C-alpha positions in Angstrom: -28.8 7.7 4.5 -31.4 5.5 3.3 -31.6 2.1 5.1 -29.2 -0.7 5.0 -26.7 1.9 4.1 -23.3 1.8 6.2 -21.2 4.4 7.3 -17.7 3.6 6.8 -14.5 5.7 7.9 -11.1 5.3 6.1 -8.2 7.1 7.6 -5.1 8.5 5.6 -3.0 11.4 7.1 0.5 10.9 6.2 2.5 12.3 3.5 2.0 12.4 -0.2 3.9 9.8 -0.9 2.2 7.2 1.6 -1.3 8.6 0.3 -0.4 7.6 -3.3 0.4 4.3 -2.4 -2.8 4.1 -0.1 -5.2 4.7 -3.1 -4.6 1.5 -3.9 -6.5 0.1 -0.9 -9.1 2.9 -0.6 -10.3 1.4 -4.0 -10.1 -2.0 -2.7 -12.5 -0.7 0.2 -15.2 1.1 -2.4 -15.2 -2.1 -4.4 -16.3 -3.4 -1.2 -18.7 -1.0 -0.2 -20.3 0.0 -3.1 -23.6 1.1 -1.9 -22.1 2.8 1.5 -21.4 5.7 2.6 -17.8 6.5 3.0 -16.0 9.5 4.6 -12.1 10.1 4.4 -10.4 11.3 7.2 -7.4 13.1 6.3 -5.7 16.2 6.5 -5.8 19.7 4.5 -3.2 19.3 1.9 -4.9 15.9 0.5 -8.7 17.5 0.2 -8.9 18.8 -3.2 -7.4 15.3 -4.4 -9.8 13.1 -2.1 -12.7 15.4 -2.9 -12.6 14.5 -6.7 -12.1 10.8 -6.0 -14.7 8.4 -6.9 -14.1 6.5 -4.2 -15.3 8.6 -1.2 -18.9 10.5 -0.5 -17.3 12.9 1.8 -13.6 14.5 3.3 -12.3 16.1 6.5 -9.6 17.2 7.4 -9.2 17.7 10.7 -7.4 14.6 11.1 -4.5 15.2 13.3 -5.1 17.8 16.1 -3.5 19.7 18.2 -5.4 21.6 21.1 -7.5 19.9 23.6 -10.6 21.3 22.0 -9.6 20.4 18.5 -9.4 16.5 20.0 -12.6 17.2 21.7 -14.3 18.3 18.9 -13.1 15.7 16.3 -14.3 13.0 19.5 -17.6 14.8 19.3 -18.3 14.5 15.7 -16.6 11.0 15.0 -18.9 9.2 18.2 -22.1 11.2 16.6 -21.3 9.7 13.1 -21.7 6.1 14.4 -19.6 4.5 11.8 -20.3 0.7 11.3 -16.9 0.6 10.6 -13.1 2.7 10.2 -10.1 1.2 7.9 -7.3 2.8 9.4 -5.1 2.7 6.8 -2.7 5.1 8.9 -2.0 2.6 11.4 0.2 4.9 13.4 0.5 6.4 16.7 -1.8 9.2 15.6 -4.7 7.2 14.3 -4.2 5.0 17.4 -4.8 7.8 19.4 -8.1 8.8 17.4 -9.3 4.7 18.2 -8.4 5.5 21.9 -10.4 8.7 22.7 -13.8 6.9 21.0 -13.4 4.3 23.9 -15.1 2.6 25.6 -17.0 2.1 22.8 -15.1 2.6 19.6 -16.8 1.3 16.2 -15.1 -2.0 14.5 -12.0 -0.6 13.5 -9.4 -2.3 10.8 -5.7 -1.6 12.1 -3.2 -2.2 14.9 -5.0 -0.1 17.9 -5.1 -2.1 20.8 -8.1 -3.4 22.0 -9.3 -3.1 18.1 -12.1 -5.5 16.7 -10.3 -6.3 13.4 -6.5 -6.5 14.2 -4.4 -7.2 11.4 -2.4 -9.5 13.4 0.5 -10.7 10.5 3.5 -10.4 12.4 5.6 -9.7 9.1 3.8 -6.6 8.5 6.2 -4.2 9.2 8.6 -6.3 6.5 6.0 -5.8 3.4 6.2 -2.8 0.9 2.7 -0.5 1.9 0.8 -2.3 -0.8 0.9 -6.0 0.0 0.9 -4.7 3.7 -2.6 -2.7 3.1 -3.5 -5.6 1.0 -3.2 -8.2 3.4 -4.6 -5.8 6.1 -8.1 -5.8 4.2 -8.0 -9.9 3.5 -7.9 -9.4 8.0 -10.7 -7.1 7.6 -12.5 -9.5 5.8 -13.3 -7.3 2.4 -10.5 -9.0 0.5 -10.1 -13.1 0.4 -7.4 -13.7 -2.3 -5.2 -10.1 -1.7 -1.8 -10.8 -3.0 0.6 -10.3 -0.4 4.0 -12.1 -2.0 6.4 -9.1 -2.6 5.6 -7.1 -5.8 2.0 -8.7 -6.2 0.1 -6.0 -5.0 -1.6 -4.2 -7.7 -0.6 0.0 -8.1 -3.0 2.8 -7.4 -5.3 3.4 -10.5 -5.1 7.1 -10.9 -7.5 6.9 -14.6 -10.1 9.1 -12.7 -7.8 12.0 -12.8 -8.5 11.6 -16.5 -11.5 11.6 -16.5 -11.9 14.5 -14.1 -9.7 16.5 -16.7 -10.2 15.8 -20.3 -6.8 15.8 -22.8 -6.1 19.2 -24.3 -6.7 18.8 -28.1 -3.9 19.9 -30.2 -3.7 23.1 -31.5 -3.9 23.2 -35.7 -0.6 23.4 -37.6 2.0 23.7 -34.2 4.9 22.3 -33.7 5.0 19.3 -31.7 6.8 19.5 -28.4 10.2 17.4 -27.6 9.7 14.8 -25.3 9.9 15.8 -21.8 11.8 14.3 -18.6 10.1 15.3 -15.1 12.4 16.1 -12.4 11.5 15.9 -8.7 15.2 17.2 -7.1 13.5 18.1 -3.6 12.0 16.8 -0.8 10.6 16.9 2.5 13.1 19.8 4.4 13.7 18.0 7.3 15.4 15.1 5.8 18.0 16.3 3.4 19.8 13.2 2.9 16.8 12.0 1.1 17.8 14.4 -1.9 20.1 14.0 -4.7 22.8 17.1 -4.7 21.3 19.5 -7.0 24.1 20.6 -9.2 23.7 16.5 -10.0 20.6 17.1 -10.9 21.4 19.8 -13.3 24.3 17.5 -14.9 21.7 15.2 -15.8 19.6 17.1 -17.1 22.3 18.7 -19.4 23.1 15.0 -20.6 19.8 14.7 -21.2 18.7 17.4 -22.8 21.7 16.8 -25.2 19.9 13.6 -25.8 16.8 15.4 -27.1 14.2 16.0 -23.9 13.2 18.8 -22.8 13.5 19.3 -18.4 10.5 20.2 -16.4 11.0 20.3 -13.0 8.5 20.1 -10.1 8.2 20.4 -6.6 6.6 22.9 -4.0 7.5 26.7 -4.1 9.9 26.5 -1.8 11.9 24.2 -4.3 12.4 27.0 -7.1 15.8 27.6 -6.2 16.1 24.0 -7.4 14.9 24.5 -10.4 17.0 27.8 -10.7 20.1 26.3 -10.3 19.4 23.3 -13.1 18.1 26.0 -15.2 22.0 27.4 -14.5 23.2 24.6 -16.5 20.7 23.9 -19.2 18.2 27.3 -19.3 15.2 26.1 -21.7 14.5 23.8 -18.6 11.1 24.7 -17.5 10.3 25.6 -14.0 7.2 24.6 -12.7 7.8 24.8 -9.0 4.9 25.9 -7.0 2.8 25.7 -10.4 1.1 22.7 -10.1 -1.6 21.0 -8.1 -1.1 16.9 -7.1 -4.1 16.3 -10.4 -1.5 18.6 -12.6 1.4 16.6 -11.6 -0.1 13.4 -12.2 -1.1 14.3 -15.7 2.4 15.2 -16.5 3.2 12.2 -15.3 1.5 10.7 -17.6 2.3 12.5 -20.8 6.1 12.1 -19.4 9.4 10.1 -21.4 10.4 9.7 -17.8 10.3 11.0 -13.9 13.9 11.4 -12.4 13.6 12.1 -8.7 13.8 11.4 -5.2 11.8 9.4 -3.1 9.2 12.2 -2.5 5.2 12.2 -3.1 5.4 13.9 -6.3 7.4 10.7 -8.0 5.2 8.6 -6.6 2.4 10.2 -8.0 4.5 10.4 -11.8 5.4 6.7 -11.2 1.4 5.7 -10.7 0.3 8.2 -13.7 2.6 5.5 -15.8 5.9 7.2 -16.3 8.8 5.2 -16.4 10.7 6.5 -13.1 14.0 6.2 -11.9 13.7 6.8 -8.4 16.5 7.8 -5.9 16.8 6.1 -2.2 19.3 7.0 0.6 20.0 4.7 2.9 17.6 6.7 5.3 14.8 4.9 3.2 13.8 1.2 2.4 12.9 0.9 -1.4 11.3 -2.5 -0.6 9.0 -1.1 2.0 8.2 2.1 0.0 9.0 2.0 -3.3 6.6 3.5 -6.0 5.5 0.6 -8.5 5.4 0.6 -12.0 8.0 0.5 -14.6 10.3 2.0 -12.4 14.0 1.4 -11.7 15.3 2.0 -7.9 18.8 3.5 -7.4 20.2 3.5 -3.7 23.3 4.4 -2.1 23.9 4.5 1.7 24.7 8.3 0.9 23.4 10.4 -1.8 25.8 13.0 -2.1 28.4 10.0 -3.1 26.1 8.5 -6.1 27.7 9.8 -9.4 25.9 11.3 -12.2 26.9 8.9 -14.6 24.8 5.6 -12.8 21.7 7.6 -12.7 21.8 8.7 -16.4 22.9 4.9 -17.3 19.5 4.0 -15.8 17.5 6.8 -17.5 19.2 5.8 -20.9 18.0 2.2 -20.2 14.7 2.8 -19.2 13.8 5.8 -22.3 17.1 5.3 -24.8 16.2 8.1 -26.6 13.8 10.9 -27.6 10.7 9.4 -28.7 12.0 6.2 -27.8 10.4 3.7 -25.3 
């Protein structure tokens, strides 16, 4: 490594929505360490996205060791790397354990781990939106002196590097112009069913929006194909892309979408960050003030999503994009 180049480690292990929001802080870290070598410690689902991202020189995916042998292997590698600084953007018990296994001489660590050299001491941190909280953390770490930390002021993630890596498709001469489309994200974490709006409500919303001139594109993991098929029983022309899109493709679809509607889940965060006007549905299980996507976003919250009527979501969607081709 060239003389004078520092070795920086960024830790981010969480779910997709959290990872997308953290891209804003990751960009700021890269700007503060333009010539330094930055490694991301994450988990396998984010490997491809992180490797295509301009913020990192290297990506390691063993950030959640389970066995004793795995922990020892991670400890040995991190110690040998001799990092000059660590930015813990996870700030959880999982990342705190990584700090503790690096004792007695851990690298300078930005986060909340007990005994770290660059602690985020703001007592209100747990009541801040992820974007302002991480901006504030980087201010405490000394790399963002004028960090915007008032509610709603921190910049959202910048996904422009995705478009650079995936050039736009050329239009086919003489092809019929496709209808504008609405992205549906009806799934979510399997162990958090309370964060899902019932699929029959999505089907009814699809019928309404299709009647207003929009195509419906359904995204999610392969385990959510059944949800797509359920919607297709009401709107047969809805397109099922579940299990067929990587994270970059979801962002590209979001950038071109007339609108996105979905549960509080990672793919919807990607679509919103890509610029899609977005309606996001929150149950009482989560606080949108702490974790909602940013952008042209309408948040609808109901204590129980099972009680959220289609009419309310349809009204919000139509307010965002009144008719096909508008907006």
